[in-house]
N, C-alpha and C positions, 0 to 999 in steps of 0.2 A: 425440472431440475436444471440447475446451473452448476457447472464445474469451474473451479478456479485453481490454477496451478502457478505458484510462485517459483522464481528462480533468480539467481544472480547474487545471492548473499555471499559474504566472505569476511575476511579480516583486512582492515585498512588502518593506516596510521591517522592520528588526529590531524585535521586539516585537509585530508584527502577527500576523494570523491568515489562514489559507487552508484551504479544504476541497477535497480532490481526490476523484474518484469512479472506481470500477471497475465496469463493466457486465460481468456474467458470462452467457454464453450457451453453448448446445451441450449436451453430455451431462453435465448437472449431477449425475446420479446416480452419476457416477464420482468425485466429489470430496466432501470433508466439511469443508473449511476453505478460507479465503482469506487470503493473507498480503500485506502491503506490505513491499517491500524498497526500498533506495535504494543508489545507487552513484555515486561520483565517479570521474573518469578516473584510472587508476592504482591504484585501491583495489578490494578485493573487495566484492561485493554484500553488503549488511548487512541482516539481518532487523530490521524496525522494529516491526511489529505483526501480530497474528493474530486472526481471529475464526473460531470453529468452527460446526459445524452446530447445536449447542445454544446458541450465542450466547456461549460463553465467550471472553473476550478476554485477550490477553497483550501485553506491550510490552517493548522493549529498555530498559535502564537509561538510555540517552541521551535517550529521549523520554517516559519514564514521568512522568505528572503534567502533561504539556503536550499530548500527542497523544491523540486518542480515535478508536478504530475502531468503526464501527457499520454497521448495515444487515443485509442477509440474504445469507448466503454464496452462495446460488443465484440471486441477482438483481442487486443493486447493493450494493456495499460502499463506504463512505466513510472517509476519514481526515481528521478535523478537527485542524488543527495550530494551536495557540495559542502565544503567547510565542516566536515563531520567532527563531532565532539565525542568524547568517551561516554557522555550521557545519552548519546544516540544508540548505544549498544542495546540491542533488543532483538526479539523475534518479530519480524514484520509479516503481517497477515493481509491478504487481499480479501475483500468483503463486498457482497452485494445483497440487496434485499428484493424479494419478490413483491412487486407493487400490487399484486392482486391478492396474495395470500399472506403477506406479511412475514414470510419465512426469511431467515437470514442464511446466506450461503458463505462458507469460509473455506479458504485454502488451508493447507497444512503449515504454511509459514516458511520463512527463510531467515536464517540467522545472520545478523549483521553485528560484527564486533569491531569496535574502534579502540585502538590501543593508544595510550597516552605517551 
């Protein structure tokens, strides 16, 4: 089992910045990447950014150039969000997948609200 706990969400004005965190604990040897997803009610959960065991990062087109994922996949992963837009308002979830059993692990999420 892997546990993921997000923190750092809040209210920020458009154009502002916010950094959210995900603490990873448990059987870290079963995972090799950590992802940030986001979801608004009524929509599917959207992949935002990924960081792998080797430190390789990737981003959705919606956040490329504005968001930065960093940290260590087996400890704490951060998502620095700059140039925030009202459409970035969402619950942000930390996720990882058990590479042996295919199980998905999710945190409870942290709310990010961007006011216009």
